[in-house]
C-alpha positions as CSV (number, residue, x, y, z in Angstrom):
1,M,47.8,202.1,98.6
2,R,51.1,202.6,96.7
3,L,52.7,199.7,95.0
4,L,56.3,199.5,93.6
5,L,56.1,196.8,90.9
6,H,59.2,195.3,89.7
7,S,59.0,194.6,86.2
8,C,61.2,192.2,83.9
9,C,59.8,193.5,80.7
10,A,56.8,195.4,79.2
11,P,55.1,192.2,77.8
12,C,55.0,190.4,81.1
13,S,53.8,193.7,82.7
14,T,50.8,194.2,80.4
15,I,48.4,192.1,82.3
16,V,50.0,192.8,85.7
17,L,49.3,196.5,85.0
18,K,45.8,196.0,83.8
19,S,44.7,193.8,86.8
20,L,46.3,196.2,89.3
21,K,45.9,199.6,88.1
22,D,42.4,200.4,89.4
23,D,43.2,199.4,92.7
24,Y,46.6,200.7,93.4
25,D,49.0,203.7,93.0
26,I,51.5,201.8,91.0
27,T,55.3,202.9,90.3
28,V,57.2,200.4,88.0
29,I,60.8,199.7,88.6
30,F,63.0,198.2,85.9
31,Y,65.8,196.7,87.8
32,N,67.1,194.0,85.4
33,P,71.1,193.3,85.8
34,N,70.7,189.9,84.1
35,I,69.7,191.1,80.8
36,E,72.5,190.5,78.2
37,P,73.6,191.8,75.7
38,F,73.5,195.7,76.8
39,E,71.7,196.2,73.5
40,E,69.0,194.0,74.5
41,Y,68.5,195.5,78.1
42,I,68.2,198.9,76.2
43,K,65.6,197.7,73.9
44,R,63.5,196.2,76.9
45,K,64.0,199.5,78.9
46,K,62.5,201.4,75.9
47,E,59.7,199.2,75.5
48,Q,58.7,199.6,79.1
49,I,59.0,202.9,79.2
50,K,56.8,203.1,76.1
51,L,54.0,201.3,77.7
52,L,54.3,203.2,80.9
53,K,54.0,206.7,79.2
54,E,50.7,205.1,77.3
55,L,49.4,203.7,80.4
56,K,50.4,206.9,82.6
57,I,52.0,204.8,85.2
58,N,55.0,206.4,87.1
59,Y,58.5,204.8,86.7
60,I,61.8,204.3,88.3
61,E,64.6,203.1,86.5
62,D,67.7,201.5,88.6
63,D,71.1,201.2,87.6
64,Y,72.1,197.9,85.3
65,Q,74.5,196.3,87.7
66,N,75.3,193.3,85.3
67,E,78.5,192.8,87.0
68,K,76.9,192.3,90.4
69,F,74.6,189.7,88.8
70,Q,77.7,188.0,87.2
71,K,79.5,187.8,90.8
72,Q,76.2,186.5,92.4
73,I,75.7,183.7,90.1
74,K,79.4,182.6,89.7
75,G,79.3,178.9,90.0
76,Y,75.9,178.5,88.8
77,E,76.1,179.5,85.3
78,E,75.3,175.8,83.9
79,A,72.3,175.6,86.2
80,P,69.2,174.9,84.6
81,E,66.2,177.2,84.1
82,K,64.2,177.3,87.2
83,G,67.3,176.4,89.0
84,D,69.8,178.0,91.5
85,R,70.9,180.5,89.1
86,C,67.4,181.9,88.6
87,R,66.8,181.7,92.2
88,I,69.9,184.1,92.8
89,C,68.3,186.3,89.9
90,Y,64.9,186.4,91.7
91,S,66.4,187.4,94.9
92,L,68.7,190.0,93.8
93,R,65.7,191.9,92.0
94,L,63.2,191.2,94.6
95,L,65.6,192.2,97.2
96,R,66.4,195.5,95.4
97,T,62.7,196.2,95.0
98,A,61.8,195.6,98.6
99,K,64.6,197.9,99.7
100,I,63.5,200.7,97.6
101,A,59.8,200.1,98.4
102,A,60.7,200.3,102.2
103,E,62.7,203.4,101.7
104,G,60.1,205.0,99.7
105,G,57.2,204.3,101.9
106,Y,55.4,202.2,99.6
107,D,52.5,200.0,101.1
108,Y,53.5,197.2,98.8
109,F,56.2,195.7,96.7
110,G,55.7,192.9,93.7
111,T,57.0,191.6,90.5
112,T,55.8,190.7,87.3
113,L,58.1,187.6,87.2
114,T,55.5,185.3,88.5
115,I,53.4,185.4,85.1
116,S,56.2,183.7,83.3
117,P,56.0,179.7,82.7
118,Y,59.8,179.9,82.6
119,K,60.0,181.1,86.5
120,D,59.3,179.3,89.5
121,K,56.1,181.2,90.6
122,E,56.3,179.3,94.2
123,I,59.9,180.0,94.8
124,I,59.2,184.0,94.0
125,N,56.4,184.4,96.0
126,E,58.1,182.8,98.9
127,Y,61.1,184.8,98.6
128,G,58.9,187.8,98.1
129,K,56.8,186.8,101.5
130,F,60.0,186.4,103.4
131,L,61.2,190.2,102.4
132,G,57.7,191.5,103.5
133,R,58.3,189.9,106.8
134,R,61.6,191.4,106.9
135,Y,60.4,194.9,106.3
136,L,57.5,194.5,108.5
137,F,55.5,197.3,109.0
138,Q,57.3,199.4,106.2
139,T,55.9,197.4,103.0
140,K,54.4,194.1,102.4
141,Y,54.7,191.6,99.2
142,L,51.7,191.5,97.2
143,L,50.7,188.2,96.1
144,H,48.7,188.5,92.9
145,D,47.6,185.3,90.7
146,I,46.2,186.1,87.1
147,E,44.4,183.2,85.5
148,N,45.9,182.6,82.2
149,A,48.4,185.5,82.5
150,Y,51.0,184.5,80.2
151,Q,48.8,184.1,77.2
152,Q,47.0,187.3,78.1
153,S,50.2,189.1,78.2
154,I,50.9,187.7,74.6
155,E,47.6,189.1,73.7
156,L,48.1,192.4,75.1
157,S,51.5,192.9,73.9
158,K,50.3,192.6,70.4
159,E,47.6,195.1,71.1
160,H,50.1,197.6,72.4
161,E,52.6,196.5,69.6
162,L,55.4,195.8,71.9
163,Y,58.6,193.9,71.3
164,R,58.5,190.3,72.8
165,Q,61.8,188.8,73.4
166,N,62.4,185.0,73.2
167,Y,64.6,184.6,76.3
168,C,64.4,185.5,79.9
169,G,67.2,187.9,79.7
170,C,70.6,186.2,80.7
171,R,73.2,184.8,78.4
172,Y,72.5,181.6,80.1
173,S,68.6,181.6,79.6
174,R,69.5,182.5,76.0
175,R,71.5,179.5,75.0
176,N,68.4,177.4,76.3
177,N,66.1,178.4,73.5
């Protein structure tokens, strides 16, 4: 089964890739228009590529599209973490992943966003399931739940010598740290 896995960053992808790589033919998509500044985006992208090369996993890089993100969240800049701004961001990234998965003939699409305690896993999974129904017969959303995933990702990041950021990605999440 082919899986298109959206990754927010290399550290979060470690445990997800470890848990799924034996059961799926995985391609990772790095679509994160929320990450700022651009230098941080490049740093995270390089770490993702480094990990994927090490694990011999396919990779798709999508456009940065920060302007699109900024337009989508206009008016929600002051929303709290896990609030409306984040929901818009989740939907932007999941929708893009689902579209590419459907167009590319992937059986499933998923995301690494759900392992973070800073994200609303239930909202992410509900939207993913909605998109899976929308693209019915083309691609399905892969629900995966890994116990202690965040802690395991920290340990695996150390093992793989990965840079771990201290904020989600957008400038608004950065100010909350």
